[in-house]
C-alpha positions as CSV (number, residue, x, y, z in Angstrom):
1,X,0.0,0.0,0.0
2,X,1.1,3.5,-0.7
3,X,2.4,5.3,2.4
4,X,0.4,8.4,1.6
5,X,-2.8,6.4,1.5
6,X,-1.9,4.5,4.7
7,X,-1.1,7.7,6.7
8,X,-4.3,9.4,5.4
9,X,-6.5,6.5,6.4
10,X,-4.8,6.2,9.8
11,X,-5.1,9.9,10.4
12,X,-8.8,9.9,9.5
13,X,-9.6,6.8,11.6
14,X,-7.8,8.2,14.6
15,X,-9.4,11.6,14.2
16,X,-12.9,10.2,14.0
17,X,-12.2,7.8,16.9
18,X,-11.4,10.9,19.0
19,X,-14.6,12.6,17.9
20,X,-12.6,15.5,16.3
21,X,-13.5,17.4,13.1
22,X,-10.8,18.5,10.7
23,X,-11.5,22.0,11.9
24,X,-10.8,21.0,15.5
25,X,-7.5,19.4,14.4
26,X,-6.7,22.5,12.5
27,X,-7.0,24.6,15.7
28,X,-4.9,22.1,17.6
29,X,-2.2,21.6,15.0
30,X,-1.9,24.8,12.9
31,X,-2.3,22.7,9.7
32,X,-5.1,24.0,7.5
33,X,-8.3,22.1,7.1
34,X,-7.5,21.9,3.3
35,X,-4.2,20.3,4.1
36,X,-5.8,17.8,6.5
37,X,-8.4,16.9,3.9
38,X,-5.7,16.3,1.3
39,X,-3.8,14.2,3.8
40,X,-6.8,12.0,4.5
41,X,-7.3,11.5,0.8
42,X,-3.7,10.4,0.4
43,X,-2.8,13.4,-1.7
44,X,-0.1,14.7,0.7
45,X,3.3,13.4,1.6
46,X,3.9,14.6,5.1
47,X,7.3,15.1,6.5
48,X,8.5,13.3,9.7
49,X,8.1,16.5,11.6
50,X,4.5,16.9,10.2
51,X,3.7,13.4,11.3
52,X,5.0,14.1,14.8
53,X,3.0,17.4,15.1
54,X,-0.2,15.7,13.8
55,X,0.2,12.9,16.2
56,X,0.6,15.4,19.0
57,X,-2.6,17.2,18.0
58,X,-4.4,13.9,18.1
59,X,-2.8,12.8,21.4
60,X,-1.4,9.6,19.8
61,X,2.1,8.2,19.1
62,X,3.5,9.2,15.7
63,X,4.0,5.5,15.0
64,X,0.2,5.1,15.0
65,X,0.0,7.2,11.8
66,X,2.3,4.8,9.9
67,X,1.3,1.5,11.4
68,X,-0.2,-0.8,8.8
69,X,-3.8,-1.9,9.5
70,X,-5.5,-5.2,8.5
71,X,-6.5,-3.8,5.1
72,X,-3.0,-2.7,4.3
73,X,-1.5,-6.0,5.4
74,X,-4.0,-7.9,3.3
75,X,-3.3,-5.7,0.2
76,X,0.4,-6.2,0.7
77,X,-0.1,-10.0,0.9
78,X,-2.1,-10.0,-2.3
79,X,0.5,-7.9,-4.1
80,X,3.4,-10.4,-3.3
81,X,4.2,-12.9,-6.0
82,X,3.1,-16.4,-5.1
83,X,5.7,-19.1,-5.0
84,X,4.8,-22.7,-5.8
C-alpha cells in the first residue's frame, strides 16, 4: 500500500475515533483544514516533523500514523508474488 494512503487512512480513523473534526485538528495543530483533507485523501506526503505534530494534535504516538492496519496488510499480501 502507498504510504500516503496509509497515513491518510490512519489519520482519518484516529481523528474520528477521538470525535474530532478536521477544523478542530486545524486549531490544535496549525495545519489548514484543506491540508488535513488532502492528507486524509492520500494526496499529501507529510514530513516526519508533520507526522509528529499531527500525532501530538491527536494525542497519539506518531507510529500510530504509519502502522499498517489489517486492510494494508491484506493488500500487501495480495501484491506479493506467489511461489509454488
